[in-house]
N, C-alpha and C positions, 0 to 999 in steps of 0.2 A: 829091533823091530825089522821084520824081513820084508820082502817086496809086497805081500799081500797081507792087508789088515785082517781083522777078525772077520770083516763082513765081506772078505773077498774083494776089496777095492785096491787097485794097484797103487802104490806109492811112488814118488819120484825119488831117485836116488842123488842127493846132493851133499858135498863135502863128506863123503864116506858116511853117509847116514841116510836111511830110509825116511823121508819126510811126507807129510800129508799135505797137498796142496791147499792154498787158501780158499780157493773156490768150492761152491756146493754144488755146482753142476757137475754132471757125470754121464757118461755113455756106456751101455753094456758092449761088452765083448762077445760076440756070437761065433760058435763053431759052425761053419758053414755046411758041413757034413750033416750033424745031428740037429742044428738049430738050438743046441742048449747053450745056455748063458755060462759063460767061463769066468768072468770077472767083470768087476765094473772100473772103469778108467775115468778119474777125474780129468776135468778140463782145468789145465793150470791157468793161473791168471798172469799177467803182465809181471806182476810183483814176483812171482814164482820163477818165471824165467829170469828175470833179473838177478835174482838171487842165485840161481844157478850158475848165470854167466860170471858172476863176480866170483863165486866159489872156483869155477873152472880158471880164471885168470889168476887168482891167487896160487892155485896149486900148480899152475903151469911152470913156474921156475924151478920149483922143488921136484917135479915130477919129469922134467924133461932131459935133466943131467944125467940121470944113470943110465946106463946101458938098457938096451932094449929088452934083454932078459930079465933085468929086475924090475922093468916098468909094466911088464906084462903080469907079474905075479897077483898084483890086486885084483885083475880082471878074472883069473883063475879062482881066486877065492872068492869073488862075488858070484861066480858060476855055481859053485858047490855049496853056497850057503843055503841054509834051509829056507 
């Protein structure tokens, strides 16, 4: 799954995966120049935030020990993902 769903809804990136938040509430992202709606951004729930925090804590030990050059690679992969 990539960062945008079929309906142009932005997803959360948690534990190396794009996930849809549990909330059904969302807000549009508007291009201020054209007024066009670019995407819909869901409002994450407290449970979504807690899940992301737990995933970050779990990954910290594993991802903080390699050299900075190795730690940056997943960010580049994320940037070039479709």
